[in-house]
VEXLOVO-563168 format. One record per residue (C-alpha): residue number from 1; residue in one letter; x, y, z. Coordinates in Angstrom, 1 decimal. Layout:
<nodes>
(NUM "a" (X Y Z)),
...
</nodes>
This chain:
<nodes>
(1 "m" (36.7 13.4 28.6)),
(2 "i" (36.6 14.4 24.8)),
(3 "t" (36.8 17.6 24.3)),
(4 "f" (36.3 19.5 20.6)),
(5 "p" (38.4 22.4 18.8)),
(6 "y" (35.4 23.4 17.1)),
(7 "a" (32.9 22.8 19.9)),
(8 "g" (30.8 25.6 18.8)),
(9 "l" (30.3 24.5 15.3)),
(10 "c" (27.7 22.1 13.7)),
(11 "y" (28.3 18.5 12.9)),
(12 "f" (29.5 19.5 9.1)),
(13 "q" (31.5 22.8 10.1)),
(14 "q" (33.1 20.3 12.4)),
(15 "r" (34.0 17.6 9.8)),
(16 "k" (35.1 20.1 7.1)),
(17 "k" (37.5 21.9 9.8)),
(18 "i" (38.9 18.4 11.1)),
(19 "g" (38.8 16.5 7.7)),
(20 "e" (37.1 14.6 5.8)),
(21 "h" (38.8 11.6 7.4)),
(22 "a" (38.1 12.0 11.0)),
(23 "t" (36.4 9.4 13.1)),
(24 "l" (33.0 10.3 13.0)),
(25 "c" (31.9 8.4 15.9)),
(26 "c" (33.1 11.1 18.4)),
(27 "f" (29.8 13.3 17.8)),
(28 "n" (26.6 12.9 18.7)),
(29 "p" (24.4 11.8 15.9)),
(30 "p" (22.6 14.9 14.5)),
(31 "m" (18.8 14.9 15.7)),
(32 "h" (17.9 15.6 12.1)),
(33 "r" (18.2 11.7 11.6)),
(34 "q" (15.9 10.7 14.2)),
(35 "p" (12.2 11.3 12.1)),
(36 "f" (13.6 9.5 9.2)),
(37 "k" (14.7 6.4 11.5)),
(38 "q" (11.2 6.3 12.9)),
(39 "l" (10.1 6.0 9.6)),
(40 "l" (12.2 3.0 8.9)),
(41 "a" (11.3 1.5 11.8)),
(42 "d" (7.2 1.5 11.3)),
(43 "y" (8.0 0.3 7.7)),
(44 "e" (10.4 -2.6 9.1)),
(45 "a" (7.2 -4.0 11.3)),
(46 "v" (5.3 -4.5 8.0)),
(47 "d" (7.9 -5.3 5.4)),
(48 "p" (8.5 -8.8 3.8)),
(49 "e" (12.3 -7.6 2.5)),
(50 "l" (13.5 -7.0 6.1)),
(51 "s" (17.2 -7.2 5.0)),
(52 "v" (16.9 -4.4 2.8)),
(53 "t" (15.0 -1.9 5.4)),
(54 "q" (18.1 -3.2 7.8)),
(55 "q" (20.8 -1.9 5.4)),
(56 "f" (18.9 1.5 5.2)),
(57 "i" (18.7 1.7 9.0)),
(58 "e" (22.6 0.7 9.3)),
(59 "f" (23.7 3.4 6.4)),
(60 "v" (21.8 6.5 8.3)),
(61 "e" (22.9 5.3 11.4)),
(62 "e" (26.7 5.7 10.0)),
(63 "y" (26.3 8.4 7.9)),
(64 "a" (25.0 11.8 9.5)),
(65 "d" (25.6 13.1 6.0)),
(66 "c" (23.4 10.0 4.6)),
(67 "f" (20.8 13.0 2.8)),
(68 "e" (23.6 15.0 1.1)),
(69 "r" (24.2 13.7 -2.9)),
(70 "s" (28.2 14.8 -1.8)),
(71 "l" (28.1 11.6 0.0)),
(72 "e" (30.3 9.7 -2.6)),
(73 "i" (29.6 6.1 -1.8)),
(74 "g" (26.0 6.9 -2.0)),
(75 "h" (22.7 8.7 -0.4)),
(76 "i" (19.2 9.1 0.4)),
(77 "t" (16.7 9.6 -2.3)),
(78 "g" (13.1 10.1 -2.5)),
(79 "s" (10.7 9.0 -4.8)),
(80 "a" (7.2 8.9 -5.6)),
(81 "w" (4.8 5.8 -7.0)),
(82 "i" (2.1 7.8 -8.9)),
(83 "i" (-1.1 6.1 -9.2)),
(84 "d" (-4.7 7.5 -10.5)),
(85 "p" (-7.4 7.1 -7.7)),
(86 "t" (-8.5 3.8 -9.2)),
(87 "k" (-5.3 2.0 -9.5)),
(88 "q" (-5.6 1.4 -12.8)),
(89 "k" (-2.6 3.8 -14.3)),
(90 "a" (1.0 4.9 -13.0)),
(91 "l" (2.4 7.8 -14.1)),
(92 "l" (6.2 7.2 -15.0)),
(93 "v" (9.1 9.0 -16.5)),
(94 "h" (11.8 8.2 -19.5)),
(95 "h" (14.9 9.4 -17.2)),
(96 "k" (17.4 10.5 -20.1)),
(97 "k" (20.6 9.9 -17.8)),
(98 "l" (19.5 6.3 -17.4)),
(99 "g" (17.7 5.4 -20.3)),
(100 "f" (14.8 3.8 -19.1)),
(101 "w" (10.9 4.4 -17.3)),
(102 "l" (10.7 5.0 -13.6)),
(103 "q" (9.0 6.7 -11.1)),
(104 "p" (9.5 10.5 -10.5)),
(105 "g" (12.3 11.2 -7.6)),
(106 "g" (15.3 12.7 -7.1)),
(107 "h" (17.9 13.9 -4.4)),
(108 "c" (17.2 14.9 -0.7)),
(109 "d" (20.4 17.5 -1.4)),
(110 "g" (20.2 17.9 2.8)),
(111 "d" (16.4 17.5 3.2)),
(112 "s" (15.7 15.0 6.1)),
(113 "d" (12.1 15.0 5.1)),
(114 "v" (12.0 12.5 2.5)),
(115 "a" (8.6 12.8 2.4)),
(116 "r" (8.4 16.2 1.2)),
(117 "v" (11.4 15.3 -1.5)),
(118 "a" (9.0 12.6 -3.0)),
(119 "q" (6.3 15.6 -3.5)),
(120 "k" (8.8 18.5 -4.7)),
(121 "e" (10.1 15.8 -7.2)),
(122 "t" (6.3 15.2 -8.1)),
(123 "r" (6.0 18.5 -9.4)),
(124 "e" (9.4 19.2 -10.9)),
(125 "e" (9.2 16.0 -12.9)),
(126 "s" (5.5 15.9 -13.8)),
(127 "g" (4.2 19.2 -13.4)),
(128 "l" (0.7 17.7 -11.2)),
(129 "k" (-0.6 20.5 -9.6)),
(130 "e" (-3.2 18.2 -7.5)),
(131 "f" (-2.1 15.4 -5.7)),
(132 "s" (-2.3 13.6 -2.1)),
(133 "i" (0.3 11.6 -0.6)),
(134 "y" (-0.5 8.5 1.6)),
(135 "k" (0.0 9.1 5.0)),
(136 "d" (3.3 10.3 4.7)),
(137 "r" (4.4 6.7 5.2)),
(138 "i" (6.9 4.4 3.3)),
(139 "y" (5.7 2.5 0.7)),
(140 "d" (8.5 0.6 -0.8)),
(141 "l" (12.5 0.9 -0.3)),
(142 "d" (14.7 0.2 -2.8)),
(143 "i" (18.8 -0.2 -3.0)),
(144 "h" (20.3 -0.1 -6.3)),
(145 "r" (23.4 1.3 -8.2)),
(146 "i" (24.0 4.3 -9.7)),
(147 "p" (26.8 4.1 -13.1)),
(148 "d" (29.3 7.0 -13.3)),
(149 "w" (28.1 9.6 -15.5)),
(150 "k" (30.8 12.6 -16.9)),
(151 "d" (32.8 13.7 -13.5)),
(152 "v" (30.5 11.4 -10.6)),
(153 "p" (31.6 8.4 -10.2)),
(154 "a" (29.7 5.4 -9.8)),
(155 "h" (27.5 5.2 -6.5)),
(156 "i" (24.2 4.0 -4.0)),
(157 "h" (21.1 5.0 -4.4)),
(158 "y" (19.3 4.1 -0.9)),
(159 "d" (15.6 5.0 -2.6)),
(160 "v" (12.5 5.8 -0.5)),
(161 "r" (9.0 5.5 -2.3)),
(162 "f" (5.5 7.0 -1.5)),
(163 "l" (2.6 6.4 -2.6)),
(164 "i" (0.7 9.1 -4.3)),
(165 "h" (-2.7 9.8 -5.6)),
(166 "a" (-3.8 12.0 -8.7)),
(167 "d" (-6.2 12.3 -11.1)),
(168 "s" (-4.8 11.2 -15.0)),
(169 "e" (-6.8 14.0 -16.2)),
(170 "q" (-4.1 16.6 -15.4)),
(171 "s" (-2.0 18.0 -17.5)),
(172 "l" (1.3 17.2 -17.6)),
(173 "h" (5.0 18.8 -17.8)),
(174 "l" (7.7 17.5 -19.1)),
(175 "s" (11.2 18.3 -17.2)),
(176 "e" (14.8 18.5 -18.4)),
(177 "e" (15.7 15.6 -16.9)),
(178 "s" (13.2 13.4 -18.9)),
(179 "n" (12.8 12.3 -22.5)),
(180 "d" (9.0 11.9 -21.9)),
(181 "i" (6.1 11.5 -19.4)),
(182 "a" (3.4 8.9 -19.6)),
(183 "w" (0.6 7.1 -17.7)),
(184 "f" (0.8 3.2 -17.9)),
(185 "d" (-1.9 0.7 -17.7)),
(186 "l" (-0.5 -1.1 -14.3)),
(187 "n" (-2.3 -4.7 -15.9)),
(188 "n" (0.0 -4.3 -18.6)),
(189 "l" (3.5 -2.8 -17.3)),
(190 "a" (5.2 -5.4 -17.4)),
(191 "d" (5.2 -5.7 -21.4)),
(192 "v" (6.7 -2.3 -21.6)),
(193 "i" (8.8 -2.2 -18.1)),
(194 "q" (11.8 -4.2 -17.1)),
(195 "d" (12.7 -2.8 -13.8)),
(196 "k" (12.1 -5.2 -11.1)),
(197 "s" (11.5 -2.4 -8.4)),
(198 "v" (9.1 -0.7 -11.0)),
(199 "l" (6.9 -4.1 -11.5)),
(200 "r" (6.9 -4.6 -7.7)),
(201 "l" (5.4 -1.3 -7.0)),
(202 "a" (2.8 -2.2 -9.4)),
(203 "e" (2.5 -5.3 -7.8)),
(204 "k" (2.1 -3.5 -4.8)),
(205 "s" (-0.9 -1.4 -6.4)),
(206 "i" (-2.7 -4.2 -7.6)),
(207 "c" (-2.6 -6.3 -4.5)),
(208 "t" (-3.6 -3.4 -1.9)),
</nodes>
C-alpha cells in the first residue's frame, strides 16, 4: 500500500514538498484535466491530423501541471481565431516578441478551461466587447516551438484554437504585447502571412 507523507495537501503542494523530481505517477491524476481531455477526444473524432491530437493527449496525461507556464518543457495555451460573420475577414495581432502576425492568444496560467482562456485573450489583446465562441469546441490544434526570451528558455506551446465570430466594425484596442492589430481579407491572407498554421486556419474558414 502506498502512503503519502503529505496526504492532506493538494497535488501541487505535495509536489513542492517532495521535490520537483518526484515520481509523479504515484499520484492519482487531478480531475481538472478531464473536461479538456474530453474536448480533445471530441476533436480527435473529426481531426485529419490525428498524430497532433495524440501528442496533445499524451502530453496532458503525462503532466498534471500542463496548464502552468512554470512547466518549462512546454504548456497548453489558448488562442482565438476571430473572423467576421461573413467569413471574409480575420483579426490578427502583430506580436512584439515573435515579430509576426498571429491570432490573439496566451498562457492558461493554471486555468484548465482553455475556451475561457481564448475568450479572455480576445478581450485583452483586441479590445473586442461583443463576440461569440463557436460551441466551446476545439477548432484547431498546433504544436510549435517558442524561442528563448530573456530568462525564459525555449519551450513548446501546445496551442488550442477556438473559433470566434465578431463584427469587424467594432473599435479595437492595441495591447502592450502587440505592435499592431488589423483585420485581414481571408482570400488574400497568403500574400501577407507566412505562418503555415495561420494559413491553415484561414483555409478552414473558407472551406467550412
